[in-house]
Gaussian input, Z-matrix of N, CA and C with variables (Angstrom, degrees):
# hf/3-21g

backbone

0 1
 N
 C     1     B1
 C     2     B2     1     A1
 N     3     B3     2     A2     1     D1
 C     4     B4     3     A3     2     D2
 C     5     B5     4     A4     3     D3
 N     6     B6     5     A5     4     D4
 C     7     B7     6     A6     5     D5
 C     8     B8     7     A7     6     D6
 N     9     B9     8     A8     7     D7
 C    10    B10     9     A9     8     D8
 C    11    B11    10    A10     9     D9
 N    12    B12    11    A11    10    D10
 C    13    B13    12    A12    11    D11
 C    14    B14    13    A13    12    D12
 N    15    B15    14    A14    13    D13
 C    16    B16    15    A15    14    D14
 C    17    B17    16    A16    15    D15
 N    18    B18    17    A17    16    D16
 C    19    B19    18    A18    17    D17
 C    20    B20    19    A19    18    D18
 N    21    B21    20    A20    19    D19
 C    22    B22    21    A21    20    D20
 C    23    B23    22    A22    21    D21
 N    24    B24    23    A23    22    D22
 C    25    B25    24    A24    23    D23
 C    26    B26    25    A25    24    D24
 N    27    B27    26    A26    25    D25
 C    28    B28    27    A27    26    D26
 C    29    B29    28    A28    27    D27
 N    30    B30    29    A29    28    D28
 C    31    B31    30    A30    29    D29
 C    32    B32    31    A31    30    D30
 N    33    B33    32    A32    31    D31
 C    34    B34    33    A33    32    D32
 C    35    B35    34    A34    33    D33
 N    36    B36    35    A35    34    D34
 C    37    B37    36    A36    35    D35
 C    38    B38    37    A37    36    D36
 N    39    B39    38    A38    37    D37
 C    40    B40    39    A39    38    D38
 C    41    B41    40    A40    39    D39
 N    42    B42    41    A41    40    D40
 C    43    B43    42    A42    41    D41
 C    44    B44    43    A43    42    D42
 N    45    B45    44    A44    43    D43
 C    46    B46    45    A45    44    D44
 C    47    B47    46    A46    45    D45
 N    48    B48    47    A47    46    D46
 C    49    B49    48    A48    47    D47
 C    50    B50    49    A49    48    D48
 N    51    B51    50    A50    49    D49
 C    52    B52    51    A51    50    D50
 C    53    B53    52    A52    51    D51
 N    54    B54    53    A53    52    D52
 C    55    B55    54    A54    53    D53
 C    56    B56    55    A55    54    D54
 N    57    B57    56    A56    55    D55
 C    58    B58    57    A57    56    D56
 C    59    B59    58    A58    57    D57
 N    60    B60    59    A59    58    D58
 C    61    B61    60    A60    59    D59
 C    62    B62    61    A61    60    D60
 N    63    B63    62    A62    61    D61
 C    64    B64    63    A63    62    D62
 C    65    B65    64    A64    63    D63
 N    66    B66    65    A65    64    D64
 C    67    B67    66    A66    65    D65
 C    68    B68    67    A67    66    D66
 N    69    B69    68    A68    67    D67
 C    70    B70    69    A69    68    D68
 C    71    B71    70    A70    69    D69
 N    72    B72    71    A71    70    D70
 C    73    B73    72    A72    71    D71
 C    74    B74    73    A73    72    D72
 N    75    B75    74    A74    73    D73
 C    76    B76    75    A75    74    D74
 C    77    B77    76    A76    75    D75
 N    78    B78    77    A77    76    D76
 C    79    B79    78    A78    77    D77
 C    80    B80    79    A79    78    D78
 N    81    B81    80    A80    79    D79
 C    82    B82    81    A81    80    D80
 C    83    B83    82    A82    81    D81
 N    84    B84    83    A83    82    D82
 C    85    B85    84    A84    83    D83
 C    86    B86    85    A85    84    D84
 N    87    B87    86    A86    85    D85
 C    88    B88    87    A87    86    D86
 C    89    B89    88    A88    87    D87
 N    90    B90    89    A89    88    D88
 C    91    B91    90    A90    89    D89
 C    92    B92    91    A91    90    D90
 N    93    B93    92    A92    91    D91
 C    94    B94    93    A93    92    D92
 C    95    B95    94    A94    93    D93
 N    96    B96    95    A95    94    D94
 C    97    B97    96    A96    95    D95
 C    98    B98    97    A97    96    D96
 N    99    B99    98    A98    97    D97
 C   100   B100    99    A99    98    D98
 C   101   B101   100   A100    99    D99
 N   102   B102   101   A101   100   D100
 C   103   B103   102   A102   101   D101
 C   104   B104   103   A103   102   D102
 N   105   B105   104   A104   103   D103
 C   106   B106   105   A105   104   D104
 C   107   B107   106   A106   105   D105
 N   108   B108   107   A107   106   D106
 C   109   B109   108   A108   107   D107
 C   110   B110   109   A109   108   D108
 N   111   B111   110   A110   109   D109
 C   112   B112   111   A111   110   D110
 C   113   B113   112   A112   111   D111
 N   114   B114   113   A113   112   D112
 C   115   B115   114   A114   113   D113
 C   116   B116   115   A115   114   D114
 N   117   B117   116   A116   115   D115
 C   118   B118   117   A117   116   D116
 C   119   B119   118   A118   117   D117
 N   120   B120   119   A119   118   D118
 C   121   B121   120   A120   119   D119
 C   122   B122   121   A121   120   D120
 N   123   B123   122   A122   121   D121
 C   124   B124   123   A123   122   D122
 C   125   B125   124   A124   123   D123
 N   126   B126   125   A125   124   D124
 C   127   B127   126   A126   125   D125
 C   128   B128   127   A127   126   D126
 N   129   B129   128   A128   127   D127
 C   130   B130   129   A129   128   D128
 C   131   B131   130   A130   129   D129
 N   132   B132   131   A131   130   D130
 C   133   B133   132   A132   131   D131
 C   134   B134   133   A133   132   D132
 N   135   B135   134   A134   133   D133
 C   136   B136   135   A135   134   D134
 C   137   B137   136   A136   135   D135
 N   138   B138   137   A137   136   D136
 C   139   B139   138   A138   137   D137
 C   140   B140   139   A139   138   D138
 N   141   B141   140   A140   139   D139
 C   142   B142   141   A141   140   D140
 C   143   B143   142   A142   141   D141
 N   144   B144   143   A143   142   D142
 C   145   B145   144   A144   143   D143
 C   146   B146   145   A145   144   D144
 N   147   B147   146   A146   145   D145
 C   148   B148   147   A147   146   D146
 C   149   B149   148   A148   147   D147
 N   150   B150   149   A149   148   D148
 C   151   B151   150   A150   149   D149
 C   152   B152   151   A151   150   D150
 N   153   B153   152   A152   151   D151
 C   154   B154   153   A153   152   D152
 C   155   B155   154   A154   153   D153
 N   156   B156   155   A155   154   D154
 C   157   B157   156   A156   155   D155
 C   158   B158   157   A157   156   D156
 N   159   B159   158   A158   157   D157
 C   160   B160   159   A159   158   D158
 C   161   B161   160   A160   159   D159
 N   162   B162   161   A161   160   D160
 C   163   B163   162   A162   161   D161
 C   164   B164   163   A163   162   D162
 N   165   B165   164   A164   163   D163
 C   166   B166   165   A165   164   D164
 C   167   B167   166   A166   165   D165
 N   168   B168   167   A167   166   D166
 C   169   B169   168   A168   167   D167
 C   170   B170   169   A169   168   D168
 N   171   B171   170   A170   169   D169
 C   172   B172   171   A171   170   D170
 C   173   B173   172   A172   171   D171
 N   174   B174   173   A173   172   D172
 C   175   B175   174   A174   173   D173
 C   176   B176   175   A175   174   D174
 N   177   B177   176   A176   175   D175
 C   178   B178   177   A177   176   D176
 C   179   B179   178   A178   177   D177
 N   180   B180   179   A179   178   D178
 C   181   B181   180   A180   179   D179
 C   182   B182   181   A181   180   D180
 N   183   B183   182   A182   181   D181
 C   184   B184   183   A183   182   D182
 C   185   B185   184   A184   183   D183
 N   186   B186   185   A185   184   D184
 C   187   B187   186   A186   185   D185
 C   188   B188   187   A187   186   D186
 N   189   B189   188   A188   187   D187
 C   190   B190   189   A189   188   D188
 C   191   B191   190   A190   189   D189
 N   192   B192   191   A191   190   D190
 C   193   B193   192   A192   191   D191
 C   194   B194   193   A193   192   D192
 N   195   B195   194   A194   193   D193
 C   196   B196   195   A195   194   D194
 C   197   B197   196   A196   195   D195
 N   198   B198   197   A197   196   D196
 C   199   B199   198   A198   197   D197
 C   200   B200   199   A199   198   D198
 N   201   B201   200   A200   199   D199
 C   202   B202   201   A201   200   D200
 C   203   B203   202   A202   201   D201
 N   204   B204   203   A203   202   D202
 C   205   B205   204   A204   203   D203
 C   206   B206   205   A205   204   D204
 N   207   B207   206   A206   205   D205
 C   208   B208   207   A207   206   D206
 C   209   B209   208   A208   207   D207
 N   210   B210   209   A209   208   D208
 C   211   B211   210   A210   209   D209
 C   212   B212   211   A211   210   D210
 N   213   B213   212   A212   211   D211
 C   214   B214   213   A213   212   D212
 C   215   B215   214   A214   213   D213
 N   216   B216   215   A215   214   D214
 C   217   B217   216   A216   215   D215
 C   218   B218   217   A217   216   D216
 N   219   B219   218   A218   217   D217
 C   220   B220   219   A219   218   D218
 C   221   B221   220   A220   219   D219
 N   222   B222   221   A221   220   D220
 C   223   B223   222   A222   221   D221
 C   224   B224   223   A223   222   D222
 N   225   B225   224   A224   223   D223
 C   226   B226   225   A225   224   D224
 C   227   B227   226   A226   225   D225
 N   228   B228   227   A227   226   D226
 C   229   B229   228   A228   227   D227
 C   230   B230   229   A229   228   D228
 N   231   B231   230   A230   229   D229
 C   232   B232   231   A231   230   D230
 C   233   B233   232   A232   231   D231
 N   234   B234   233   A233   232   D232
 C   235   B235   234   A234   233   D233
 C   236   B236   235   A235   234   D234
 N   237   B237   236   A236   235   D235
 C   238   B238   237   A237   236   D236
 C   239   B239   238   A238   237   D237
 N   240   B240   239   A239   238   D238
 C   241   B241   240   A240   239   D239
 C   242   B242   241   A241   240   D240
 N   243   B243   242   A242   241   D241
 C   244   B244   243   A243   242   D242
 C   245   B245   244   A244   243   D243
 N   246   B246   245   A245   244   D244
 C   247   B247   246   A246   245   D245
 C   248   B248   247   A247   246   D246
 N   249   B249   248   A248   247   D247
 C   250   B250   249   A249   248   D248
 C   251   B251   250   A250   249   D249
 N   252   B252   251   A251   250   D250
 C   253   B253   252   A252   251   D251
 C   254   B254   253   A253   252   D252
 N   255   B255   254   A254   253   D253
 C   256   B256   255   A255   254   D254
 C   257   B257   256   A256   255   D255
 N   258   B258   257   A257   256   D256
 C   259   B259   258   A258   257   D257
 C   260   B260   259   A259   258   D258
 N   261   B261   260   A260   259   D259
 C   262   B262   261   A261   260   D260
 C   263   B263   262   A262   261   D261
 N   264   B264   263   A263   262   D262
 C   265   B265   264   A264   263   D263
 C   266   B266   265   A265   264   D264
 N   267   B267   266   A266   265   D265
 C   268   B268   267   A267   266   D266
 C   269   B269   268   A268   267   D267
 N   270   B270   269   A269   268   D268
 C   271   B271   270   A270   269   D269
 C   272   B272   271   A271   270   D270
 N   273   B273   272   A272   271   D271
 C   274   B274   273   A273   272   D272
 C   275   B275   274   A274   273   D273
 N   276   B276   275   A275   274   D274
 C   277   B277   276   A276   275   D275
 C   278   B278   277   A277   276   D276
 N   279   B279   278   A278   277   D277
 C   280   B280   279   A279   278   D278
 C   281   B281   280   A280   279   D279

   B1=1.3253
   B2=1.5257
   B3=1.4156
   B4=1.4446
   B5=1.4998
   B6=1.4834
   B7=1.5402
   B8=1.5455
   B9=1.3511
   B10=1.4750
   B11=1.5148
   B12=1.4447
   B13=1.4711
   B14=1.5019
   B15=1.2509
   B16=1.3854
   B17=1.5486
   B18=1.3531
   B19=1.5175
   B20=1.5299
   B21=1.2960
   B22=1.3792
   B23=1.5199
   B24=1.3353
   B25=1.4174
   B26=1.5172
   B27=1.3284
   B28=1.5088
   B29=1.5510
   B30=1.3012
   B31=1.4747
   B32=1.5174
   B33=1.3232
   B34=1.5291
   B35=1.5779
   B36=1.3300
   B37=1.5141
   B38=1.4943
   B39=1.3137
   B40=1.5254
   B41=1.6340
   B42=1.3102
   B43=1.3915
   B44=1.4761
   B45=1.2803
   B46=1.3952
   B47=1.6710
   B48=1.2887
   B49=1.5359
   B50=1.4746
   B51=1.1853
   B52=1.5789
   B53=1.4530
   B54=1.2669
   B55=1.4780
   B56=1.6258
   B57=1.2836
   B58=1.4233
   B59=1.6073
   B60=1.4189
   B61=1.4077
   B62=1.4499
   B63=1.4616
   B64=1.5099
   B65=1.5018
   B66=1.3903
   B67=1.4711
   B68=1.5850
   B69=1.4105
   B70=1.4510
   B71=1.4385
   B72=1.4005
   B73=1.4199
   B74=1.5952
   B75=1.3693
   B76=1.3584
   B77=1.4576
   B78=1.3295
   B79=1.4799
   B80=1.5922
   B81=1.3218
   B82=1.3995
   B83=1.5780
   B84=1.2319
   B85=1.5539
   B86=1.4796
   B87=1.3949
   B88=1.3426
   B89=1.6758
   B90=1.2576
   B91=1.5037
   B92=1.4907
   B93=1.3218
   B94=1.3386
   B95=1.5370
   B96=1.3359
   B97=1.5048
   B98=1.5371
   B99=1.3715
   B100=1.4393
   B101=1.5541
   B102=1.3310
   B103=1.5396
   B104=1.4771
   B105=1.2654
   B106=1.4706
   B107=1.5605
   B108=1.4295
   B109=1.3660
   B110=1.5357
   B111=1.3635
   B112=1.4959
   B113=1.5717
   B114=1.3364
   B115=1.5168
   B116=1.5214
   B117=1.2863
   B118=1.3930
   B119=1.5555
   B120=1.2699
   B121=1.4556
   B122=1.4166
   B123=1.3076
   B124=1.4138
   B125=1.5149
   B126=1.4087
   B127=1.5620
   B128=1.4865
   B129=1.3546
   B130=1.4485
   B131=1.6464
   B132=1.3674
   B133=1.4078
   B134=1.4707
   B135=1.3415
   B136=1.5549
   B137=1.4789
   B138=1.3058
   B139=1.4896
   B140=1.5281
   B141=1.3615
   B142=1.4850
   B143=1.5157
   B144=1.2626
   B145=1.6255
   B146=1.4281
   B147=1.3103
   B148=1.5455
   B149=1.4797
   B150=1.3509
   B151=1.4092
   B152=1.5288
   B153=1.4778
   B154=1.2937
   B155=1.5070
   B156=1.3190
   B157=1.4146
   B158=1.4391
   B159=1.4513
   B160=1.4564
   B161=1.5115
   B162=1.2832
   B163=1.5483
   B164=1.3888
   B165=1.4034
   B166=1.3708
   B167=1.5183
   B168=1.3138
   B169=1.5103
   B170=1.3952
   B171=1.3694
   B172=1.4668
   B173=1.6162
   B174=1.2075
   B175=1.3563
   B176=1.5012
   B177=1.2776
   B178=1.4370
   B179=1.3944
   B180=1.4034
   B181=1.4514
   B182=1.5725
   B183=1.3134
   B184=1.3863
   B185=1.5822
   B186=1.2593
   B187=1.4320
   B188=1.5384
   B189=1.4126
   B190=1.4940
   B191=1.5660
   B192=1.2797
   B193=1.5511
   B194=1.3654
   B195=1.4952
   B196=1.5058
   B197=1.6190
   B198=1.1712
   B199=1.4722
   B200=1.5106
   B201=1.3083
   B202=1.4216
   B203=1.5472
   B204=1.3168
   B205=1.5061
   B206=1.5424
   B207=1.2905
   B208=1.4116
   B209=1.6178
   B210=1.2987
   B211=1.4463
   B212=1.5639
   B213=1.3686
   B214=1.4809
   B215=1.5457
   B216=1.2317
   B217=1.5110
   B218=1.4007
   B219=1.4970
   B220=1.5443
   B221=1.4422
   B222=1.3180
   B223=1.4596
   B224=1.4544
   B225=1.3500
   B226=1.4227
   B227=1.4670
   B228=1.3296
   B229=1.4643
   B230=1.5044
   B231=1.3302
   B232=1.5440
   B233=1.5909
   B234=1.3055
   B235=1.4624
   B236=1.6009
   B237=1.3482
   B238=1.4133
   B239=1.4471
   B240=1.2171
   B241=1.4552
   B242=1.6007
   B243=1.2568
   B244=1.4887
   B245=1.5272
   B246=1.3971
   B247=1.5188
   B248=1.6181
   B249=1.3668
   B250=1.4054
   B251=1.5011
   B252=1.3669
   B253=1.5003
   B254=1.5657
   B255=1.2336
   B256=1.4710
   B257=1.5985
   B258=1.2722
   B259=1.5116
   B260=1.5500
   B261=1.2599
   B262=1.4903
   B263=1.4631
   B264=1.3250
   B265=1.3729
   B266=1.5793
   B267=1.3437
   B268=1.5923
   B269=1.4482
   B270=1.4389
   B271=1.3691
   B272=1.6908
   B273=1.2546
   B274=1.4294
   B275=1.6434
   B276=1.3599
   B277=1.4481
   B278=1.6286
   B279=1.2951
   B280=1.3977
   B281=1.5566
   A1=110.14
   A2=109.92
   A3=118.06
   A4=102.62
   A5=109.92
   A6=116.87
   A7=108.38
   A8=117.08
   A9=113.76
   A10=114.08
   A11=113.11
   A12=121.76
   A13=114.96
   A14=120.00
   A15=124.88
   A16=111.33
   A17=119.01
   A18=118.54
   A19=107.12
   A20=114.69
   A21=123.09
   A22=116.09
   A23=111.95
   A24=119.95
   A25=113.93
   A26=115.23
   A27=121.14
   A28=104.42
   A29=121.36
   A30=122.45
   A31=109.70
   A32=125.55
   A33=121.34
   A34=103.61
   A35=109.29
   A36=115.54
   A37=111.02
   A38=119.77
   A39=121.49
   A40=108.45
   A41=120.18
   A42=119.06
   A43=112.48
   A44=112.47
   A45=121.12
   A46=115.13
   A47=105.53
   A48=114.92
   A49=112.14
   A50=114.98
   A51=124.32
   A52=110.12
   A53=120.21
   A54=126.90
   A55=105.07
   A56=125.16
   A57=122.02
   A58=112.15
   A59=115.24
   A60=118.23
   A61=115.71
   A62=111.09
   A63=118.04
   A64=111.30
   A65=114.10
   A66=119.58
   A67=109.97
   A68=116.88
   A69=119.51
   A70=111.17
   A71=117.29
   A72=128.95
   A73=107.66
   A74=119.44
   A75=120.42
   A76=120.57
   A77=114.53
   A78=128.48
   A79=109.93
   A80=119.06
   A81=120.81
   A82=109.72
   A83=112.33
   A84=116.22
   A85=104.67
   A86=118.02
   A87=120.81
   A88=113.18
   A89=114.53
   A90=113.80
   A91=111.48
   A92=122.15
   A93=126.34
   A94=107.97
   A95=110.47
   A96=120.97
   A97=110.36
   A98=109.57
   A99=123.47
   A100=108.95
   A101=119.19
   A102=115.36
   A103=111.11
   A104=113.83
   A105=117.28
   A106=110.76
   A107=118.28
   A108=114.20
   A109=113.60
   A110=114.11
   A111=121.09
   A112=114.51
   A113=108.14
   A114=115.36
   A115=108.85
   A116=123.04
   A117=127.58
   A118=109.49
   A119=123.32
   A120=127.94
   A121=109.19
   A122=123.92
   A123=123.23
   A124=111.18
   A125=119.75
   A126=120.69
   A127=112.10
   A128=119.83
   A129=118.17
   A130=107.89
   A131=112.11
   A132=117.13
   A133=110.79
   A134=115.05
   A135=119.48
   A136=114.89
   A137=115.76
   A138=121.08
   A139=113.24
   A140=108.89
   A141=110.45
   A142=117.35
   A143=110.39
   A144=113.63
   A145=111.34
   A146=112.08
   A147=115.87
   A148=111.67
   A149=120.39
   A150=125.78
   A151=108.87
   A152=117.01
   A153=122.03
   A154=118.16
   A155=118.78
   A156=126.75
   A157=115.80
   A158=116.05
   A159=117.92
   A160=108.39
   A161=119.94
   A162=122.96
   A163=118.89
   A164=122.43
   A165=118.99
   A166=104.60
   A167=122.61
   A168=123.79
   A169=112.67
   A170=116.76
   A171=118.65
   A172=108.98
   A173=126.08
   A174=126.47
   A175=112.43
   A176=116.33
   A177=129.27
   A178=114.23
   A179=118.03
   A180=125.18
   A181=108.26
   A182=115.76
   A183=122.59
   A184=115.37
   A185=117.19
   A186=115.71
   A187=116.23
   A188=116.33
   A189=119.23
   A190=111.08
   A191=118.09
   A192=114.22
   A193=117.73
   A194=111.69
   A195=114.80
   A196=108.33
   A197=119.92
   A198=122.01
   A199=116.09
   A200=118.90
   A201=121.82
   A202=114.03
   A203=117.75
   A204=119.15
   A205=108.36
   A206=119.74
   A207=120.81
   A208=114.20
   A209=118.80
   A210=119.59
   A211=114.93
   A212=114.31
   A213=115.73
   A214=115.07
   A215=119.24
   A216=120.59
   A217=118.61
   A218=114.68
   A219=110.30
   A220=117.74
   A221=116.63
   A222=125.50
   A223=109.18
   A224=117.39
   A225=119.63
   A226=114.24
   A227=118.96
   A228=126.98
   A229=109.52
   A230=114.33
   A231=119.01
   A232=109.58
   A233=110.03
   A234=110.19
   A235=113.54
   A236=117.84
   A237=125.18
   A238=112.97
   A239=125.32
   A240=128.86
   A241=110.49
   A242=113.53
   A243=118.67
   A244=108.15
   A245=113.79
   A246=118.14
   A247=109.71
   A248=116.44
   A249=118.66
   A250=112.30
   A251=121.94
   A252=120.90
   A253=106.72
   A254=117.51
   A255=120.45
   A256=106.83
   A257=115.33
   A258=119.43
   A259=106.07
   A260=117.80
   A261=124.35
   A262=108.15
   A263=123.26
   A264=128.21
   A265=111.06
   A266=113.37
   A267=115.00
   A268=109.21
   A269=120.48
   A270=123.25
   A271=108.80
   A272=119.92
   A273=122.00
   A274=107.34
   A275=111.80
   A276=118.94
   A277=102.30
   A278=112.33
   A279=112.44
   A280=111.97
   D1=136.85
   D2=-178.49
   D3=-118.27
   D4=126.17
   D5=-173.78
   D6=-127.62
   D7=131.21
   D8=177.17
   D9=-70.02
   D10=-47.28
   D11=-176.96
   D12=-132.95
   D13=95.99
   D14=-174.16
   D15=-77.04
   D16=107.93
   D17=-179.13
   D18=-76.90
   D19=137.53
   D20=173.81
   D21=-87.28
   D22=-13.13
   D23=179.28
   D24=-89.96
   D25=132.51
   D26=179.65
   D27=-81.78
   D28=115.75
   D29=-170.54
   D30=-112.88
   D31=-4.11
   D32=-178.06
   D33=-110.71
   D34=136.02
   D35=-177.90
   D36=-68.46
   D37=-12.92
   D38=178.98
   D39=-88.63
   D40=-12.83
   D41=-176.06
   D42=-66.23
   D43=145.11
   D44=178.04
   D45=-109.92
   D46=-17.69
   D47=171.21
   D48=-156.01
   D49=172.35
   D50=177.54
   D51=-71.38
   D52=158.58
   D53=179.93
   D54=-64.51
   D55=-49.28
   D56=178.66
   D57=-56.72
   D58=-43.19
   D59=175.64
   D60=-56.81
   D61=-41.50
   D62=-179.37
   D63=-64.21
   D64=-47.55
   D65=-177.77
   D66=-59.69
   D67=-41.43
   D68=178.55
   D69=-59.65
   D70=-54.35
   D71=-175.57
   D72=-52.98
   D73=-42.86
   D74=179.72
   D75=-99.63
   D76=21.83
   D77=176.16
   D78=48.93
   D79=45.90
   D80=178.29
   D81=-96.66
   D82=124.52
   D83=-178.35
   D84=-75.22
   D85=134.39
   D86=176.05
   D87=-144.09
   D88=157.03
   D89=171.65
   D90=-141.38
   D91=136.94
   D92=-169.26
   D93=-115.31
   D94=171.71
   D95=176.50
   D96=60.10
   D97=50.30
   D98=-179.96
   D99=-114.66
   D100=132.63
   D101=169.39
   D102=-74.09
   D103=95.52
   D104=-170.03
   D105=-72.33
   D106=-22.94
   D107=173.90
   D108=-68.07
   D109=-44.19
   D110=170.74
   D111=-48.29
   D112=-51.82
   D113=-176.03
   D114=-63.58
   D115=-36.23
   D116=174.16
   D117=-60.66
   D118=-50.82
   D119=175.45
   D120=-56.51
   D121=-50.14
   D122=-176.17
   D123=-64.12
   D124=-44.29
   D125=175.25
   D126=-64.34
   D127=-32.68
   D128=-178.47
   D129=-69.87
   D130=-40.27
   D131=-176.27
   D132=-67.57
   D133=-48.13
   D134=176.71
   D135=-57.74
   D136=-40.31
   D137=176.19
   D138=-59.01
   D139=-48.89
   D140=174.99
   D141=-60.75
   D142=-39.87
   D143=171.88
   D144=-54.87
   D145=-52.98
   D146=-174.70
   D147=-61.58
   D148=-40.95
   D149=-178.47
   D150=-61.25
   D151=-42.23
   D152=178.19
   D153=-68.91
   D154=-36.93
   D155=172.93
   D156=-63.78
   D157=-30.19
   D158=-175.45
   D159=-104.75
   D160=22.51
   D161=174.06
   D162=81.50
   D163=15.19
   D164=-174.78
   D165=-98.60
   D166=122.74
   D167=-179.07
   D168=-84.83
   D169=-170.31
   D170=179.31
   D171=-99.09
   D172=0.75
   D173=179.90
   D174=-71.26
   D175=168.02
   D176=178.85
   D177=75.96
   D178=-159.14
   D179=-173.76
   D180=-79.53
   D181=165.44
   D182=-179.68
   D183=-55.18
   D184=-31.99
   D185=178.25
   D186=-104.58
   D187=14.87
   D188=-179.18
   D189=-67.30
   D190=-28.60
   D191=-178.86
   D192=-77.67
   D193=-14.62
   D194=175.43
   D195=-108.17
   D196=15.27
   D197=-176.83
   D198=71.11
   D199=10.41
   D200=170.84
   D201=-87.82
   D202=153.92
   D203=-178.08
   D204=-73.41
   D205=-26.07
   D206=-169.07
   D207=90.01
   D208=172.89
   D209=-178.62
   D210=-107.08
   D211=-7.59
   D212=-178.77
   D213=-49.26
   D214=125.87
   D215=-179.86
   D216=82.01
   D217=-7.22
   D218=174.80
   D219=-84.35
   D220=142.15
   D221=174.77
   D222=-82.76
   D223=90.10
   D224=-175.62
   D225=-76.96
   D226=-21.90
   D227=176.00
   D228=-56.47
   D229=-35.61
   D230=-179.09
   D231=-65.57
   D232=-30.92
   D233=-173.56
   D234=-83.35
   D235=-29.49
   D236=179.97
   D237=-94.53
   D238=-20.74
   D239=-171.56
   D240=-74.92
   D241=153.45
   D242=178.74
   D243=-82.00
   D244=164.31
   D245=-173.93
   D246=-71.32
   D247=-33.40
   D248=-179.41
   D249=-144.67
   D250=163.48
   D251=-173.85
   D252=-74.75
   D253=154.53
   D254=176.92
   D255=-144.17
   D256=157.40
   D257=-177.45
   D258=-97.95
   D259=141.12
   D260=171.69
   D261=-84.42
   D262=119.16
   D263=-174.30
   D264=-112.07
   D265=-18.29
   D266=179.58
   D267=-71.04
   D268=131.77
   D269=-174.05
   D270=-81.51
   D271=-32.45
   D272=-175.18
   D273=-125.59
   D274=155.91
   D275=177.49
   D276=-77.91
   D277=146.97
   D278=174.77
   D279=-92.25

């Protein structure tokens, strides 16, 4: 996990532990104090350079360079929706 500014304060009333404690308990590797916008620009540029070097052009769908079909025209609501409506009866979030 890459985090720009890791808060040491637990701010949600449902929290049972801080984010650093949760990450340690679940053995999640994380780094903080990173300029995430700059990192995104670097990764985007390097990926474009790699694709160009390895013969992948800009044509086709968004996923064509990785062998994926892309999501244009897909009805993703069908994939994540439930089979039938249901009523929410729980009063509070757990």
